[in-house]
N, C-alpha and C positions, 0 to 999 in steps of 0.2 A: 123287616128292613135288614138287608144283608150287612154283615160286619165288614168293615173296611180296615185295611191294615195301615197303620200310621207309619208312613215311610220316613218321616222327619224325626222320629224319636231317636233313631240311631245317630243321626247327624247332630242332634241337640246334645246327646250324651258325650259324643266325641269332641264337640266344640266347647264344652264347659271347661274352663281353665283349671289347671292343677293347682289347688290351694292347699298348702301343707297343713294348716291347722284343721281343715275339714277332714283331710285324710287321717290325721292323728286321732281326731275325735271319733271317727268311724272305726278306726283300728282298735280303739279302746271299747267303744260301746257294743259293737257287733259280737265279739267273743264273750264279753261280760254278760250280755243278754242271753245268748245261746247256751253257753256252758252253765250259767247261773240257773236258767230255766231247767236244763237237763238235771242239774244237781238237786233242785227242789222237787221235780217230778219223780225222780228215782230215789229220793230220800238220802242222797249222798251229801251230807253237810260239808265234807272236805272239798268236794267239787264246787259247791256253791260259793264257798269262801275263796277258793283258788281262782274261780272265774273272775272275780273282781280285783284280785291281787296279782298273782304270778302270771296268769294267762293273759288277761287284758292289759296289764301293765307292760309285760314283755312286748305284746303286739304294738302298743302305742309307742314305746321307746324305739323299737325296730322300725316302725313306719316313719318316725321322725328322722332317725339316722339315715335310712335309705333314701327317703324323700329329699332330705337336705343334700346328701351326696349327689343324687341324680340332678337336682336343680343347679348345683355348682354355681351359686351366686347369680342365678338368672340366665347364665350362659352355659347350656349343657355341653359336656365334652363331645367332640365330634364323633368319637367311636361309639358312644352310647346311643347315638341316634342312627348310626349306620349299621351297627351289628344287628344281626337278625334277632327279633324279639325273644325267641325261645332261648337262644344262646346267652343273651344278656340276662334274662331272667334266671336261667340255670346257674350262671356264674355267681350272681348275687345271692341266690338261695344257698348255694354250697358255702359261700363265705359266711352268711348270716347264721346258718344252721351250725356250722363248725364253731363259730364264736359262742353261740348260745349253748351248745353242748359242752364246751369247755367251761363256761360259766356255771352251768348246772352241775357238772362233775365237781368243780372246785367248791361250790357251795354245799353240796350234799356229802362229799367224801373228805375233802381236805380240811375244811373248816372244823368239823367236829373232832378230827384227829389231832389238830394242832392248836386249837383254841378251847376255851371253856364252854363253847356252844355245844349243847348236847345234840346227838343225832336223833331226829324226830321224823315221823312219817311225812310231814309237809315238806321237809328238806329233800326227801327222796322223790317227791312229786316233781321237783324242779328238773330232774334229769329228763323228764318227758315233756313237761309243760313248756319249758324255755325253747327247746329246738322246734317243737311243733308250732308254737305261737310265732316264732321267728320266721319259719318257712311260709306260713300262711300270710303274714303281714308283708313279707318281702315280695311274694308272688303278686299279691293284689296291688301294692303300691307301684311296683315296677311296671306291671301291665297298664295300670291306670295312667301313670306318668308317660309311658311310651305312646299311649293312644292320643294324649294331648300334645306331646312333643311332635308327633308325626303330623298332626292337624295344623299346628302353628308353623309359620314360616321361620326358618332359622338362618 
């Protein structure tokens, strides 16, 4: 029996509504499972712990913030639906990564120098974990939102 291609699967995915809680849950679970598995398989306990804390936590928070901003109370801003998808995604990624990088620097560098919090290796991980997690979450949420915003009448 020849394999047939399901032509409706793409339409079903595009027509599924953008639900913020699902996006946030996915933004937490996906990196936690992937990075956690990688940490366990390679024997990197710090990666396994970071997977469920800084990596997945940052992804979930960024997904919530970006998704909330894009939804704009149920009425998306006109320019977010008319701007080319790549340009909108790039602008949001640059903003999110910049904010996450500043937060990672602040946490890893400034806090130990100005407070009694000691400099530890897990604080140094934040310089990389936060911007990378923010970039991935922003890209996925923006593209997902844009695919549903384009499919629904505005």
